Wavefront OBJ file of the C-alpha trace (Angstrom):
o trace
v 36.076 33.989 25.534
v 38.005 33.665 28.807
v 41.065 35.111 27.064
v 39.329 38.494 26.786
v 38.243 38.793 30.420
v 41.776 38.988 31.895
v 42.560 41.896 29.550
v 39.542 43.806 30.835
v 40.464 42.927 34.405
v 44.019 44.181 33.911
v 42.828 47.500 32.520
v 40.406 48.057 35.375
v 43.095 47.240 37.919
v 45.424 49.707 36.258
v 42.760 52.403 36.338
v 41.919 51.776 39.988
v 45.570 51.651 40.985
v 46.104 55.065 39.437
v 43.654 56.653 41.884
v 45.290 58.087 44.980
v 42.421 59.901 46.690
v 41.276 59.104 50.223
v 39.422 55.752 50.149
v 35.712 55.258 50.793
v 33.179 52.445 50.491
v 31.436 51.749 47.181
v 28.552 49.466 46.227
v 27.984 49.696 42.477
v 29.376 47.166 40.043
v 30.114 47.340 36.345
v 28.696 44.536 34.214
v 30.208 43.825 30.801
v 28.372 41.311 28.618
v 30.798 40.123 25.941
v 29.111 38.805 22.812
v 30.141 35.799 20.747
v 32.103 36.748 17.642
v 29.447 35.067 15.483
v 26.486 36.546 17.362
v 23.470 37.207 15.147
v 21.493 40.442 15.042
v 18.512 38.638 16.559
v 20.600 37.262 19.428
v 22.134 40.676 20.051
v 18.658 42.182 20.323
v 17.563 39.523 22.823
v 20.698 40.045 24.927
v 19.991 43.767 25.150
v 16.332 43.183 26.030
v 17.238 40.667 28.747
v 19.857 42.993 30.200
v 17.547 46.006 30.298
v 14.879 43.872 32.004
v 17.203 42.849 34.837
v 16.584 44.487 38.237
v 18.837 47.339 39.376
v 20.399 47.815 35.927
v 21.278 51.324 34.761
v 23.177 52.920 31.895
v 23.049 50.098 29.347
v 25.346 50.953 26.433
v 26.590 49.029 23.401
v 30.299 49.019 22.543
v 31.770 47.956 19.202
v 35.112 46.174 18.779
v 36.708 49.380 17.489
v 35.398 51.373 20.451
v 36.694 48.737 22.872
v 40.126 48.800 21.242
v 40.364 52.595 21.295
v 39.375 52.602 24.956
v 42.105 50.073 25.689
v 44.671 52.191 23.867
v 43.642 55.216 25.898
v 43.582 53.430 29.261
v 46.759 51.417 28.796
v 49.757 52.744 26.850
v 51.270 49.256 26.583
v 49.265 46.640 24.679
v 50.398 43.400 23.034
v 51.630 44.159 19.518
v 49.342 41.548 17.985
v 46.212 42.753 19.805
v 43.746 44.449 17.475
v 40.005 45.150 17.303
v 39.436 41.731 15.757
v 40.625 40.052 18.959
v 37.990 41.820 21.035
v 34.245 41.376 21.300
v 31.256 43.605 20.896
v 29.652 44.113 24.273
v 26.923 45.651 26.344
v 27.997 47.535 29.446
v 25.835 48.521 32.380
v 25.908 49.371 36.070
v 24.311 47.136 38.693
v 23.267 49.414 41.540
v 22.206 46.679 43.995
v 25.130 44.538 45.148
v 22.789 41.834 46.458
v 21.652 40.864 42.941
v 24.805 41.607 40.934
v 26.197 38.076 41.108
v 22.876 36.539 40.051
v 22.580 38.964 37.126
v 26.090 37.946 36.071
v 25.186 34.239 36.070
v 21.780 34.625 34.402
v 23.116 36.827 31.600
v 25.849 34.282 30.966
v 23.181 31.738 29.958
v 21.683 33.884 27.183
v 22.362 32.709 23.614
v 24.942 34.892 21.899
v 26.800 35.733 25.120
v 30.415 34.608 25.217
v 31.293 35.781 28.723
v 30.206 38.172 31.442
v 32.660 40.266 33.445
v 31.499 41.703 36.757
v 33.752 44.179 38.561
v 33.638 46.906 41.139
v 32.816 50.226 39.510
v 35.775 52.389 38.527
v 35.504 55.098 41.166
v 37.587 57.954 42.488
v 38.238 58.008 45.383
v 38.911 54.324 45.852
v 36.887 52.215 48.277
v 38.753 51.356 51.469
v 38.525 47.662 50.569
v 37.224 45.393 47.841
v 35.762 41.922 47.786
v 37.375 39.179 45.725
v 35.501 36.134 44.426
v 37.646 33.338 43.018
v 35.288 31.012 41.161
v 36.376 27.421 40.789
v 35.802 25.298 37.709
v 33.070 22.640 38.044
v 35.739 19.972 37.561
v 38.158 21.417 40.126
v 39.558 18.683 42.348
v 39.940 18.842 46.099
v 43.682 19.094 45.623
v 43.309 22.042 43.238
v 40.924 23.810 45.595
v 43.372 23.348 48.466
v 46.215 24.775 46.368
v 44.150 27.829 45.408
v 43.093 28.407 49.010
v 46.691 28.120 50.182
v 47.775 30.688 47.576
v 45.051 33.106 48.660
v 45.810 32.765 52.353
v 49.445 33.502 51.549
v 48.548 36.902 50.079
v 49.891 39.541 52.513
v 46.666 41.557 52.800
v 43.929 38.955 52.240
v 41.284 38.976 54.980
v 38.561 36.479 55.904
v 39.187 33.861 53.207
v 36.122 31.597 53.111
v 34.987 28.717 50.906
v 31.427 28.444 49.568
v 30.273 25.318 47.745
v 27.978 25.415 44.714
v 24.803 24.397 46.549
v 25.331 27.027 49.235
v 25.947 29.645 46.537
v 22.697 28.750 44.786
v 20.644 28.935 47.980
v 22.208 32.251 48.991
v 21.620 33.848 45.595
v 18.091 32.485 45.336
v 17.178 34.066 48.679
v 18.814 37.366 47.756
v 16.790 37.468 44.529
v 13.409 37.085 46.201
v 11.255 40.096 45.384
v 13.580 41.094 42.526
v 11.262 40.368 39.618
v 11.684 36.893 38.139
v 15.445 36.793 38.683
v 15.194 33.968 41.235
v 13.286 31.725 38.810
v 15.817 32.372 36.028
v 18.728 31.366 38.230
v 19.972 27.870 37.415
v 21.792 25.837 40.050
v 23.997 24.336 37.336
v 25.662 27.683 36.584
v 26.522 28.543 40.175
v 30.083 27.761 41.185
v 32.016 26.893 44.293
v 34.239 29.805 45.214
v 36.750 31.258 47.613
v 35.797 34.721 48.809
v 37.759 37.291 50.776
v 38.387 40.972 51.380
v 41.370 42.983 50.276
v 42.124 46.352 51.927
v 43.333 49.055 49.575
v 44.434 51.757 51.991
v 44.470 54.227 49.113
v 47.454 52.476 47.534
v 45.783 50.300 44.939
v 47.004 46.948 46.261
v 45.630 44.019 44.309
v 46.090 40.288 44.090
v 48.673 39.033 41.591
v 47.337 37.950 38.168
v 48.865 34.491 38.668
v 45.861 33.553 40.824
v 43.568 33.389 37.791
v 46.004 31.056 36.053
v 46.020 28.472 38.838
v 44.611 25.054 37.965
v 40.956 24.814 38.939
v 40.245 28.564 38.767
v 37.510 29.594 36.338
v 37.372 33.339 36.964
v 38.225 36.096 39.418
v 35.781 38.881 40.261
v 36.728 42.145 41.997
v 33.522 43.333 43.621
v 32.101 45.523 46.382
v 32.518 43.972 49.827
v 28.713 43.947 50.120
v 28.608 41.157 47.522
v 30.489 38.746 49.749
l 1 2 3 4 5 6 7 8 9 10 11 12 13 14 15 16 17 18 19 20 21 22 23 24 25 26 27 28 29 30 31 32 33 34 35 36 37 38 39 40 41 42 43 44 45 46 47 48 49 50 51 52 53 54 55 56 57 58 59 60 61 62 63 64 65 66 67 68 69 70 71 72 73 74 75 76 77 78 79 80 81 82 83 84 85 86 87 88 89 90 91 92 93 94 95 96 97 98 99 100 101 102 103 104 105 106 107 108 109 110 111 112 113 114 115 116 117 118 119 120 121 122 123 124 125 126 127 128 129 130 131 132 133 134 135 136 137 138 139 140 141 142 143 144 145 146 147 148 149 150 151 152 153 154 155 156 157 158 159 160 161 162 163 164 165 166 167 168 169 170 171 172 173 174 175 176 177 178 179 180 181 182 183 184 185 186 187 188 189 190 191 192 193 194 195 196 197 198 199 200 201 202 203 204 205 206 207 208 209 210 211 212 213 214 215 216 217 218 219 220 221 222 223 224 225 226 227 228 229 230 231 232
């Protein structure tokens, strides 16, 4: 399912880059829960129930493969010739209004049967925020050498600010504390699904500057999340 997430990321980046209004801060995130291609009706129902029960979730909506494809065609005039509805996934989309729990919701929903992947991104807003947060999650098997190479690449980005490393245990403890008082989210969080990551800020300055897509293809990188700065 990882092959679908970069497509969604590219489209969101294109949409954000097209905005030219005066920047401002933003705190909401968009959560897309991509379903397995062989998801059953029962699993789909459970996924929706779990998502609606999550704290700070609003606007849950189901999207078919055809709807996803038509949206892609509308948002991006240039698509791969061999990309069709069958390459995409059905999904549930929602808004997470509380940045402090968004990352935990992402991880917990990813453990539900029938879910192929979860994509968490800063909400598509106009005007743009003045800066965004970037979370580069590392694979569980990432070596020290791979981590160092990723960190070097991030620090070399012209506008990257405050690049910091967080190991998996520290991530789990941080998220667990942030989830206290947020229903049973803290108890559903599993330390095995948290990831070490490199986290930093990227100023936009109203010009839609983003990190190059090559970062996600570096060895040892599992995923890249573009999020509100408050999530860092």
